[in-house]
C-alpha positions as CSV (number, residue, x, y, z in Angstrom):
1,M,-16.1,172.6,142.4
2,Q,-19.7,173.7,142.0
3,G,-21.8,175.2,144.8
4,G,-25.5,174.5,145.2
5,S,-27.3,171.5,144.0
6,G,-24.6,170.5,141.5
7,M,-22.3,169.2,144.3
8,N,-21.8,165.5,144.5
9,Y,-22.1,165.2,148.3
10,S,-20.7,162.0,149.7
11,L,-20.2,160.7,153.2
12,N,-17.2,159.0,154.7
13,S,-18.3,156.2,157.0
14,W,-15.5,157.0,159.5
15,S,-17.9,159.8,160.6
16,F,-20.1,157.1,162.0
17,E,-17.4,155.1,163.7
18,R,-19.3,155.2,167.0
19,Y,-22.6,154.1,165.5
20,L,-22.0,151.2,163.1
21,G,-21.0,148.5,165.6
22,P,-17.7,146.6,166.3
23,L,-14.7,147.4,164.2
24,R,-12.6,144.6,162.8
25,L,-9.1,146.0,162.4
26,I,-6.5,144.2,160.2
27,E,-3.0,144.6,161.4
28,W,0.4,143.1,160.6
29,D,2.0,140.8,163.2
30,D,5.7,141.0,162.5
31,K,6.5,138.0,164.7
32,Q,4.0,135.8,163.0
33,K,4.6,137.4,159.6
34,R,0.9,137.5,158.8
35,Q,-2.1,139.7,159.1
36,V,-4.2,139.4,162.3
37,V,-7.7,140.8,163.1
38,T,-8.5,142.6,166.3
39,T,-12.0,143.7,167.3
40,E,-12.7,147.1,168.8
41,T,-16.1,147.3,170.6
42,M,-18.5,149.9,169.3
43,P,-22.3,150.3,169.8
44,E,-24.4,149.5,166.7
45,E,-27.1,152.1,166.6
46,T,-27.6,151.8,162.9
47,S,-26.7,149.3,160.2
48,L,-24.8,149.9,157.0
49,L,-28.0,149.3,155.0
50,G,-29.8,151.7,157.2
51,L,-27.1,154.3,156.6
52,L,-27.5,154.0,152.9
53,V,-31.3,154.5,153.1
54,R,-30.9,157.6,155.2
55,M,-28.2,159.0,152.9
56,G,-30.5,158.6,149.9
57,S,-33.4,160.4,151.7
58,N,-31.1,163.2,152.6
59,A,-29.6,163.7,149.1
60,Y,-26.2,162.4,149.8
61,H,-25.2,160.9,146.5
62,S,-22.3,158.6,147.3
63,L,-20.5,156.8,150.1
64,E,-16.9,156.1,150.9
65,L,-17.0,153.1,153.1
66,A,-14.2,152.2,155.6
67,Y,-13.5,148.5,155.4
68,V,-14.1,148.1,159.2
69,H,-17.8,148.9,158.6
70,L,-18.2,146.0,156.2
71,K,-19.1,143.3,158.7
72,S,-19.1,140.4,156.3
73,R,-17.9,139.8,152.7
74,N,-20.2,136.9,152.0
75,D,-22.1,136.9,148.8
76,Q,-25.5,137.8,150.3
77,T,-24.1,140.7,152.3
78,L,-22.4,142.1,149.2
79,R,-25.6,141.7,147.1
80,D,-27.6,143.4,149.7
81,I,-25.3,146.4,149.8
82,R,-25.4,146.7,146.0
83,H,-29.2,146.5,146.0
84,V,-29.9,149.0,148.8
85,A,-27.4,151.4,147.3
86,E,-29.1,151.2,143.9
87,V,-32.6,151.6,145.3
88,S,-31.4,154.5,147.5
89,K,-29.6,156.1,144.5
90,V,-26.3,156.2,146.4
91,E,-23.1,155.6,144.5
92,L,-20.6,153.3,146.3
93,A,-17.7,155.7,145.5
94,S,-14.8,154.0,147.3
95,L,-14.0,151.2,149.7
96,L,-11.4,152.5,152.0
97,L,-8.7,150.0,153.0
98,D,-6.7,151.4,155.9
99,F,-4.4,148.4,156.5
100,G,-1.2,147.2,154.9
101,D,2.1,148.7,153.8
102,L,3.2,148.3,150.2
103,S,6.3,150.4,150.9
104,S,7.7,147.9,153.3
105,A,11.2,146.5,152.7
106,D,10.0,143.1,153.8
107,P,9.1,141.1,150.6
108,Q,7.1,138.6,152.6
109,R,4.9,141.3,154.0
110,R,4.4,142.9,150.6
111,T,3.4,139.6,149.1
112,A,0.9,139.0,151.9
113,E,-0.6,142.5,151.6
114,L,-1.0,142.2,147.8
115,E,-2.8,138.9,148.2
116,L,-5.2,140.3,150.8
117,Y,-5.8,143.5,148.8
118,R,-6.8,141.4,145.7
119,K,-9.5,139.6,147.8
120,W,-10.9,142.9,149.0
121,I,-10.9,144.2,145.4
122,E,-13.0,141.2,144.4
123,S,-15.4,142.0,147.2
124,A,-15.6,145.6,146.2
125,A,-16.4,144.7,142.6
126,Q,-19.1,142.3,143.8
127,A,-20.7,145.0,146.0
128,G,-20.6,147.6,143.2
129,F,-17.9,150.0,144.4
130,S,-16.3,152.3,141.8
131,R,-12.9,152.5,143.6
132,V,-10.7,150.9,146.2
133,R,-8.5,153.3,148.2
134,I,-5.2,151.7,149.2
135,P,-2.6,153.4,151.3
136,A,1.0,153.7,150.0
137,G,2.6,152.9,153.3
138,D,4.2,154.1,156.4
139,S,7.8,154.4,155.3
140,S,9.8,157.6,155.7
141,P,8.9,160.3,153.1
142,D,12.7,160.5,152.4
143,D,12.9,156.8,151.4
144,R,13.0,156.9,147.6
145,A,13.2,153.1,147.4
146,A,10.0,152.8,149.5
147,L,8.2,155.1,147.1
148,I,9.2,153.0,144.1
149,R,8.1,149.8,145.9
150,A,4.7,151.4,146.8
151,A,4.2,152.6,143.2
152,A,5.0,149.1,141.9
153,G,2.5,147.5,144.3
154,L,-0.2,150.0,143.6
155,S,0.3,149.7,139.8
156,E,0.1,145.9,140.0
157,L,-3.2,146.1,142.0
158,A,-4.5,148.7,139.6
159,V,-4.1,146.3,136.6
160,Y,-5.7,143.5,138.6
161,A,-8.6,145.8,139.7
162,A,-9.2,147.2,136.2
163,D,-10.3,143.7,135.0
164,A,-13.1,143.9,137.6
165,G,-14.1,147.4,136.7
166,I,-12.5,148.9,139.8
167,R,-10.2,152.0,140.0
168,V,-7.4,151.9,142.5
169,V,-6.7,155.2,144.2
170,T,-4.3,156.1,147.0
171,E,-4.3,159.1,149.4
172,N,-2.2,161.6,151.3
173,L,-2.2,159.1,154.2
174,G,0.6,157.5,156.2
175,G,4.3,158.5,156.4
176,L,5.3,157.9,152.8
177,L,2.7,160.3,151.3
178,S,2.8,162.9,154.1
179,N,3.9,165.6,151.7
180,S,2.5,166.7,148.4
181,E,5.8,166.2,146.6
182,N,5.7,162.5,147.2
183,C,2.0,162.3,146.4
184,L,2.6,163.8,143.0
185,R,5.8,161.7,142.4
186,L,4.0,158.5,143.2
187,I,1.1,159.2,140.9
188,D,3.6,160.0,138.2
189,L,5.4,156.8,138.8
190,C,2.1,154.9,138.4
191,Q,1.7,156.4,134.9
192,G,-2.0,156.9,135.1
193,K,-2.9,153.5,136.5
194,V,-3.6,154.8,140.0
195,G,-5.9,157.7,141.1
196,F,-5.8,159.9,144.1
197,T,-7.9,160.9,147.1
198,A,-7.1,164.2,148.9
199,D,-7.9,164.5,152.6
200,F,-8.2,168.0,154.1
201,G,-6.7,166.8,157.5
202,N,-3.7,164.7,156.7
203,F,-1.0,167.2,155.9
204,D,0.7,168.4,159.1
205,R,2.7,171.3,157.8
206,N,1.9,174.0,155.1
207,K,-1.5,172.4,154.8
208,Y,-3.1,174.8,152.4
209,D,0.0,175.0,150.1
210,Q,0.1,171.2,149.9
211,L,-3.6,170.9,149.3
212,Q,-3.3,173.3,146.4
213,E,-0.7,170.9,144.9
214,V,-2.8,167.7,145.2
215,I,-6.4,168.8,144.8
216,P,-6.0,169.2,141.0
217,I,-5.2,165.5,140.7
218,A,-7.8,164.3,143.2
219,E,-10.7,162.0,142.0
220,T,-12.4,162.2,145.4
221,V,-12.0,164.5,148.4
222,H,-12.3,163.7,152.1
223,A,-13.6,167.0,153.4
224,K,-12.5,166.5,156.9
225,A,-13.5,169.2,159.4
226,R,-10.8,170.4,161.8
227,L,-12.2,170.8,165.3
228,D,-11.2,173.5,167.9
229,A,-10.5,172.8,171.5
230,Q,-14.2,172.8,172.3
231,G,-14.9,170.3,169.6
232,R,-16.5,172.8,167.3
233,I,-15.9,172.9,163.5
234,D,-13.2,175.3,162.6
235,E,-15.2,177.2,159.9
236,V,-12.3,179.4,158.9
237,D,-10.2,176.4,158.1
238,F,-13.0,174.5,156.4
239,K,-13.8,177.5,154.1
240,K,-10.1,177.8,153.1
241,C,-10.1,174.2,152.1
242,L,-13.3,174.7,150.2
243,E,-11.9,177.6,148.4
244,I,-8.9,175.5,147.2
245,C,-11.3,172.9,145.8
246,R,-13.3,175.7,144.1
247,E,-10.2,177.1,142.5
248,A,-9.2,173.7,141.2
249,E,-12.8,173.2,139.9
250,F,-13.0,169.9,141.7
251,S,-16.2,168.0,140.8
252,G,-15.9,164.5,142.1
253,P,-17.4,162.9,145.2
254,F,-17.0,165.3,148.1
255,S,-17.0,163.2,151.2
256,L,-17.9,165.1,154.3
257,T,-16.0,163.7,157.3
258,Y,-16.6,164.6,160.9
259,L,-14.6,162.8,163.6
260,G,-15.9,164.6,166.7
261,R,-18.1,163.4,169.6
262,E,-21.4,165.1,168.6
263,D,-24.1,164.0,166.2
264,P,-22.4,163.5,162.8
265,W,-25.6,164.3,160.8
266,E,-25.9,167.7,162.4
267,K,-22.2,168.5,162.0
268,M,-22.2,167.4,158.3
269,N,-25.2,169.6,157.7
270,V,-23.1,172.5,159.0
271,M,-20.3,171.6,156.6
272,R,-22.8,171.2,153.8
273,T,-24.3,174.6,154.5
274,L,-20.8,176.1,154.4
275,S,-20.0,174.5,151.0
276,E,-23.4,175.4,149.6
277,A,-22.7,179.1,150.4
278,L,-19.4,179.0,148.4
279,P,-19.7,181.0,145.2
280,T,-19.3,179.0,142.0
281,M,-16.4,179.5,139.7
282,S,-17.1,182.2,137.1
283,S,-16.9,181.2,133.5
284,P,-15.0,183.3,130.9
285,M,-18.4,184.5,129.5
286,D,-19.4,185.6,133.0
287,T,-16.2,187.7,133.2
288,I,-16.9,189.3,129.8
289,K,-20.4,190.2,130.9
């Protein structure tokens, strides 16, 4: 990871959950054996296109967009997103799909999830995204068969997405990938077809040790700030996570993520300042000198 102007600063749209309007959440209805959509009311103080423009003017180079912030997947909406992103010089790094469970033992559910994921992959390609992040699932981390099912589903989607120029990635998200061992094992099972996103905040135990295990394989990082009891950024924690990225020489999209109640722009500027202050890795020649 490079400090200073070489950093590929990205934003995670979950930081703007309270500003981008109603959230359309996709959930599995086990009784009906199908996905259903529920809407969570949120104020719309800015649009997605407005967010892209502001990102460009503030030197944020890429966006990881939560699917709930994509209000429509019609052709015009997707063309508009692609155009504004290009004009604003913002890479659409990842479309984050937070629904579904490819580790489920229910074959009907897995089939339905795969079908819906394919449709979202098509939309991501049309809008110009580089990646689609798909969770592995909520099964127990001790369920080996679930890990194999998830790897098979992700690999199938990766092959499908590759034809559209999309990279499928997964994340240390959900029960199945709640430890670094399973993250590494799943990526290995996918034999290079599937990439990985590492999130600072998703490991509950031995956080720093587990991050050290997965950051080296990460293509993107969700630099999520831990907050103290007063809602302030835990700078000690954030700096430790930054140091892990620095030691791994991470250089991909670095998505600042703030989930507190204060102005996300101000808080992400704090995180950005902390990361800018981090020394760069010394090269062998620097050591010789």
